[in-house]
C-alpha positions as CSV (number, residue, x, y, z in Angstrom):
1,M,39.3,-59.5,38.7
2,K,37.0,-60.0,35.8
3,R,35.2,-57.0,34.4
4,I,32.0,-57.5,32.5
5,I,31.4,-54.3,30.5
6,G,28.0,-53.1,29.4
7,A,26.1,-56.2,30.7
8,K,23.3,-56.6,33.1
9,A,24.1,-57.8,36.6
10,N,21.7,-60.8,36.4
11,S,22.7,-62.1,32.9
12,P,26.2,-61.2,31.7
13,A,26.5,-61.8,28.0
14,P,29.0,-64.5,26.8
15,A,30.6,-62.0,24.5
16,A,31.2,-59.6,27.4
17,R,32.8,-62.5,29.4
18,T,35.2,-63.2,26.6
19,A,36.1,-59.6,26.2
20,A,36.8,-59.2,30.0
21,A,39.8,-61.5,29.6
22,S,41.5,-58.9,27.6
23,P,42.8,-55.5,28.7
24,V,41.0,-54.0,25.7
25,A,37.7,-54.9,27.3
26,R,38.3,-52.3,30.0
27,V,37.9,-49.5,27.4
28,H,34.3,-48.3,26.7
29,A,33.0,-48.7,23.2
30,R,32.2,-45.0,23.1
31,P,34.9,-43.0,24.9
32,G,33.4,-40.3,27.0
33,A,30.1,-42.2,27.4
34,P,30.4,-44.4,30.5
35,E,28.2,-47.4,30.8
36,V,26.8,-49.7,33.4
37,R,29.4,-52.3,34.5
38,T,29.5,-55.4,36.6
39,L,32.5,-56.5,38.6
40,Q,32.9,-60.0,39.7
41,V,34.7,-60.4,43.1
42,D,37.6,-62.8,43.0
43,E,39.2,-64.8,45.8
44,E,41.9,-62.2,46.5
45,S,39.2,-59.6,47.3
46,T,37.1,-61.8,49.6
47,G,36.4,-60.1,52.9
48,Q,37.0,-56.6,51.7
49,R,34.6,-53.8,52.6
50,L,32.6,-52.7,49.6
51,D,33.9,-49.1,49.8
52,N,37.5,-50.3,49.9
53,F,36.8,-52.7,47.0
54,L,35.4,-49.9,44.9
55,L,38.1,-47.4,45.7
56,R,40.6,-50.0,44.6
57,Q,38.8,-50.7,41.3
58,L,37.7,-47.1,40.5
59,K,41.0,-45.4,40.4
60,G,40.5,-41.8,39.3
61,V,37.0,-41.5,40.7
62,P,36.6,-39.0,43.6
63,K,36.1,-40.8,46.9
64,T,33.0,-38.6,47.7
65,H,31.4,-39.9,44.4
66,V,32.1,-43.5,45.3
67,Y,30.3,-43.1,48.6
68,R,27.5,-41.2,47.0
69,I,26.7,-44.0,44.5
70,I,26.8,-46.5,47.4
71,R,24.4,-44.4,49.6
72,S,22.0,-43.8,46.7
73,G,21.6,-47.5,46.0
74,E,23.1,-47.2,42.5
75,V,25.8,-49.8,43.5
76,R,24.2,-53.3,43.8
77,V,25.7,-56.5,45.2
78,N,24.0,-59.6,43.8
79,K,21.1,-57.4,42.7
80,G,20.5,-55.9,46.2
81,R,21.4,-52.6,47.8
82,A,24.5,-52.7,50.0
83,R,26.2,-50.5,52.6
84,A,29.7,-49.2,52.5
85,D,30.8,-51.6,55.2
86,T,29.3,-54.7,53.4
87,R,31.9,-57.4,53.1
88,V,32.2,-58.8,49.6
89,Q,32.7,-62.4,48.9
90,A,34.3,-64.4,46.0
91,G,31.7,-64.7,43.2
92,D,29.7,-61.7,44.2
93,A,28.4,-59.6,41.3
94,V,28.9,-55.8,42.0
95,R,26.8,-53.7,39.6
96,L,28.2,-50.1,39.0
97,P,26.3,-47.2,37.5
98,P,27.9,-45.2,34.6
99,V,31.0,-43.6,36.2
100,R,33.5,-41.3,34.5
101,V,37.0,-41.9,35.6
102,A,39.3,-38.9,35.9
103,A,42.2,-40.7,34.2
104,R,40.1,-41.1,31.0
105,A,39.0,-37.5,31.0
106,A,42.7,-36.5,31.4
107,G,43.6,-38.6,28.4
108,L,45.5,-41.2,30.4
109,G,43.5,-44.1,28.8
110,T,42.3,-47.2,30.7
111,G,43.6,-50.5,31.9
112,P,47.0,-51.5,33.2
113,E,48.8,-48.8,31.1
114,A,46.6,-46.1,32.7
115,D,47.2,-47.5,36.2
116,A,51.0,-47.3,35.5
117,Q,50.8,-43.8,34.2
118,A,48.8,-42.7,37.2
119,A,51.2,-44.4,39.6
120,A,54.1,-42.6,37.9
121,H,52.8,-39.3,39.2
122,V,52.9,-40.5,42.8
123,P,56.2,-39.6,44.6
124,P,57.6,-42.6,46.5
125,R,58.0,-42.1,50.2
126,H,59.4,-44.1,53.1
127,F,57.7,-43.7,56.5
128,P,59.2,-44.4,59.9
129,I,58.7,-48.1,60.7
130,L,57.6,-49.2,64.1
131,F,57.3,-52.9,63.3
132,E,57.5,-55.1,60.2
133,D,57.5,-58.8,59.4
134,E,56.2,-60.9,56.6
135,Q,52.6,-60.2,57.5
136,L,52.3,-56.5,58.2
137,I,53.9,-53.1,58.5
138,A,53.3,-50.7,61.4
139,L,54.3,-47.2,60.5
140,D,54.3,-43.9,62.2
141,K,52.2,-41.6,60.0
142,P,52.9,-37.9,60.1
143,A,50.1,-35.4,60.3
144,G,49.0,-33.7,57.1
145,V,49.2,-36.9,55.0
146,A,46.0,-38.7,53.9
147,V,46.1,-42.5,54.3
148,H,44.9,-42.9,50.7
149,G,44.0,-40.8,47.7
150,G,40.4,-39.5,47.4
151,S,38.4,-36.4,46.8
152,G,40.8,-33.5,46.5
153,V,43.8,-35.7,47.3
154,S,45.7,-37.3,44.5
155,F,47.6,-39.8,46.7
156,G,48.2,-40.8,50.2
157,V,50.3,-43.1,52.4
158,I,49.4,-46.3,50.7
159,E,50.0,-45.1,47.2
160,Q,53.4,-43.6,48.2
161,L,54.4,-46.8,50.0
162,R,53.6,-48.9,47.0
163,R,55.7,-46.7,44.9
164,A,58.6,-46.9,47.4
165,R,58.3,-50.7,47.4
166,P,57.6,-51.8,43.8
167,E,58.6,-55.3,44.6
168,A,55.8,-55.8,47.1
169,R,53.0,-57.9,45.7
170,F,50.4,-56.8,48.2
171,L,50.1,-53.7,50.4
172,E,46.7,-52.7,51.8
173,L,45.5,-50.4,54.6
174,V,44.2,-52.3,57.6
175,H,42.4,-49.2,59.1
176,R,42.4,-45.5,58.7
177,L,43.5,-42.3,60.4
178,D,42.3,-38.8,59.7
179,R,44.6,-36.8,57.6
180,E,45.3,-34.4,60.5
181,T,46.1,-37.2,62.9
182,S,49.6,-38.7,63.4
183,G,50.7,-42.0,64.8
184,I,50.4,-45.8,64.3
185,L,49.0,-47.1,61.0
186,L,48.9,-50.7,60.0
187,V,49.4,-52.0,56.5
188,A,48.9,-55.7,55.6
189,K,51.4,-57.4,53.3
190,K,49.1,-60.5,52.8
191,R,45.4,-60.9,52.1
192,S,45.1,-63.3,55.0
193,A,46.7,-60.8,57.4
194,L,44.4,-58.1,56.2
195,T,41.3,-60.2,56.8
196,R,42.4,-61.3,60.3
197,L,43.4,-57.9,61.4
198,Q,40.3,-56.2,60.1
199,D,38.2,-58.9,61.9
200,Q,39.9,-57.8,65.1
201,F,39.2,-54.1,64.5
202,R,35.6,-54.9,63.6
203,G,35.2,-57.2,66.6
204,R,36.6,-54.6,69.0
205,A,39.5,-57.0,69.9
206,T,42.1,-54.3,69.5
207,G,43.2,-51.6,71.9
208,K,43.5,-48.2,70.2
209,T,44.7,-45.4,72.5
210,Y,45.3,-41.8,71.4
211,L,46.9,-38.8,73.1
212,A,44.7,-35.7,72.8
213,L,45.2,-32.2,74.3
214,V,41.8,-30.6,75.0
215,T,40.8,-27.1,76.2
216,G,39.7,-26.7,79.8
217,V,40.0,-28.9,82.8
218,W,38.6,-32.4,82.1
219,P,36.6,-33.8,85.0
220,A,38.5,-36.8,86.4
221,N,35.3,-38.7,87.0
222,K,34.3,-38.4,83.3
223,R,35.7,-41.7,82.0
224,V,33.1,-43.0,79.5
225,I,31.4,-41.2,76.6
226,D,28.7,-43.4,75.0
227,L,26.9,-41.3,72.5
228,P,25.7,-42.2,69.0
229,L,27.1,-40.4,66.0
230,H,25.5,-39.3,62.7
231,K,27.5,-38.4,59.6
232,Y,26.2,-35.7,57.3
233,L,27.3,-33.4,54.5
234,L,27.7,-29.7,54.7
235,P,24.9,-27.9,52.9
236,G,25.3,-26.9,49.3
237,A,25.9,-30.2,47.7
238,S,23.3,-32.5,46.1
239,G,21.7,-34.5,48.8
240,A,23.5,-32.6,51.6
241,S,21.8,-32.2,54.9
242,G,23.0,-29.7,57.5
243,A,23.2,-30.1,61.2
244,P,21.9,-27.1,63.1
245,G,23.9,-26.2,66.1
246,Q,26.8,-28.4,65.1
247,A,30.2,-26.8,65.8
248,G,32.2,-26.4,62.6
249,Q,34.3,-24.0,60.6
250,G,33.6,-23.3,57.0
251,G,34.3,-26.2,54.8
252,S,33.3,-27.0,51.2
253,A,29.8,-27.9,50.2
254,G,29.4,-31.7,50.4
255,E,32.3,-32.1,52.9
256,R,31.6,-34.7,55.5
257,R,30.9,-33.8,59.1
258,V,29.8,-35.7,62.2
259,R,27.4,-34.7,65.0
260,I,26.0,-36.4,68.1
261,A,22.8,-38.2,67.0
262,R,19.4,-38.0,68.7
263,A,18.4,-41.2,70.5
264,D,15.7,-41.8,67.9
265,D,17.9,-41.2,64.9
266,P,17.8,-44.3,62.8
267,Q,21.1,-43.4,61.1
268,G,22.9,-42.9,64.5
269,Q,25.7,-45.3,65.1
270,R,26.7,-46.2,68.6
271,A,30.2,-44.9,69.6
272,I,32.1,-45.6,72.8
273,T,35.1,-43.6,74.0
274,L,37.1,-44.1,77.2
275,V,39.0,-41.2,78.7
276,Q,41.7,-41.0,81.3
277,V,43.5,-37.8,82.4
278,R,47.3,-38.0,81.8
279,S,48.3,-34.5,82.9
280,A,46.8,-31.1,83.5
281,L,48.3,-27.9,82.0
282,P,47.7,-24.7,83.9
283,A,46.4,-21.6,82.2
284,R,49.0,-19.3,80.6
285,P,47.5,-15.9,80.8
286,A,50.5,-14.1,79.4
287,Q,50.1,-16.1,76.2
288,G,46.3,-15.9,76.2
289,L,45.9,-19.7,76.8
290,P,43.3,-21.3,79.0
291,A,44.0,-24.4,81.2
292,M,44.2,-27.6,79.1
293,T,44.2,-31.3,79.8
294,L,46.3,-34.1,78.1
295,L,44.1,-37.2,77.8
296,E,44.6,-40.8,77.0
297,V,41.7,-41.7,74.8
298,T,40.8,-45.3,74.0
299,I,38.1,-46.0,71.4
300,K,36.0,-49.1,71.5
301,T,34.3,-48.3,68.2
302,G,36.0,-46.8,65.2
303,R,33.5,-44.1,63.9
304,T,34.5,-41.3,61.7
305,H,35.8,-38.3,63.7
306,Q,34.7,-40.2,66.9
307,I,37.2,-38.8,69.3
308,R,37.0,-35.2,67.9
309,V,33.2,-35.1,68.2
310,H,32.9,-36.9,71.5
311,L,35.4,-34.6,73.3
312,A,33.9,-31.5,71.7
313,S,30.4,-32.6,72.8
314,Q,31.6,-32.4,76.4
315,G,32.8,-28.8,76.1
316,H,36.5,-29.8,75.7
317,P,37.4,-29.7,72.0
318,I,40.9,-30.8,70.8
319,A,43.4,-28.1,70.5
320,G,44.0,-27.2,66.9
321,D,40.9,-29.0,65.6
322,D,39.8,-27.0,62.5
323,K,36.4,-28.8,62.2
324,Y,35.0,-29.1,65.7
325,G,37.4,-26.9,67.8
326,D,37.6,-23.4,69.3
327,F,38.7,-21.5,66.2
328,E,39.7,-18.3,67.9
329,L,41.9,-20.3,70.3
330,N,43.3,-22.2,67.4
331,K,44.6,-18.9,65.9
332,R,46.5,-18.1,69.1
333,L,47.8,-21.7,69.3
334,A,49.2,-21.4,65.8
335,R,51.0,-18.2,66.6
336,L,52.6,-20.0,69.6
337,G,53.7,-23.0,67.5
338,L,50.9,-25.5,67.5
339,K,49.9,-25.4,63.8
340,R,48.1,-28.8,63.7
341,M,45.5,-30.7,65.7
342,F,46.8,-32.3,68.9
343,L,45.6,-35.8,68.3
344,H,48.1,-38.7,68.0
345,A,47.6,-42.5,67.6
346,W,49.9,-43.4,70.5
347,R,49.3,-47.0,71.4
348,L,47.9,-50.0,69.5
349,E,47.4,-53.6,70.8
350,F,46.3,-56.5,68.7
351,S,47.0,-60.2,68.1
352,H,49.5,-61.1,65.4
353,P,47.5,-62.3,62.4
354,A,49.7,-65.4,61.9
355,T,50.7,-66.4,65.4
356,D,48.1,-64.9,67.6
357,A,50.9,-63.6,69.8
358,P,50.1,-60.2,71.5
359,V,51.6,-57.2,69.8
360,R,51.8,-53.9,71.7
361,L,53.1,-50.8,69.7
362,H,53.9,-47.3,70.8
363,A,54.5,-44.2,68.7
364,E,56.0,-41.3,70.7
365,L,54.6,-37.8,70.3
366,P,56.2,-36.1,67.3
367,P,58.3,-33.0,68.0
368,E,55.7,-30.4,67.0
369,L,53.3,-31.8,69.7
370,A,55.9,-32.8,72.4
371,G,57.5,-29.3,72.1
372,F,54.2,-27.6,72.9
373,L,53.8,-29.3,76.3
374,P,55.6,-27.6,79.2
375,T,58.7,-29.5,80.4
376,E,58.6,-30.7,84.0
């Protein structure tokens, strides 16, 4: 990765190119005064989403800020505006606005030494492995752990995994799970595996099925939810736009939420969810619990909070969901032992990135979820 500091995207200065070869070039000439920068995409980064590329490069910058500068058009790829899901290619010039990195503000410096200091604060952690070979790792992510560091989160699964495996030359997330969701998470060990697996996710060639416990009796004939989704920010932050009538509990200003979009909403993204009833749980009046339904939920698209919002839109929110759920019921559930959202990435099917052989993985319900279900 070459970094061209303080140069315009369309005409990088020769002196800047020379400086980029040295780690010293990554330090601003005037500490505390960030400048416009241009990053040139190398072969190893070909095919990455723009947001993932920037999160990798801008260590110490809050995730919410990275997405904000993309949405506002301050980030340019080859002089043009780009979306977060734009795939960068080798040779692309990515122009960045002035950005203050938290590591600098904290006095950690810049460059490889700063990266090493930041990594030293991440505790290594080994996660349960469901499958591993030379191409990829499939791990069973526990609930309550973010998949990567970002706004308000110093580190996540990928940072801890890298610390636990210092000999690994390449470890990158293939996809994401919400922090509150447990289950199967794929990590690529090679760039070629990352690209091929992400192509499968993007082309809807994978089978992703979750187990979700929802409130109420789910109608057996309700098998498909095909409703567009719109992401927004909770009011109070710059550029935030609320969503009247959207279920939600508290949250910080600027925190991301999702709602069902109107048919004419230009920012609405199509989302398709398939639902199958697995078992019905009768009401437990003595415990103040209504009837509930355990569902197998397969997503054909991978939108933010897709399952949570789709199920809640049908009047059957996920038990324990603190953003779109029944909050009074959640309090009762917590007193009875369910202290997290009942959503688990249970099954994943895909083609192996090197051999094209079918791979089918299962992650059993963790004890805190399995223990809440009545035994037969």
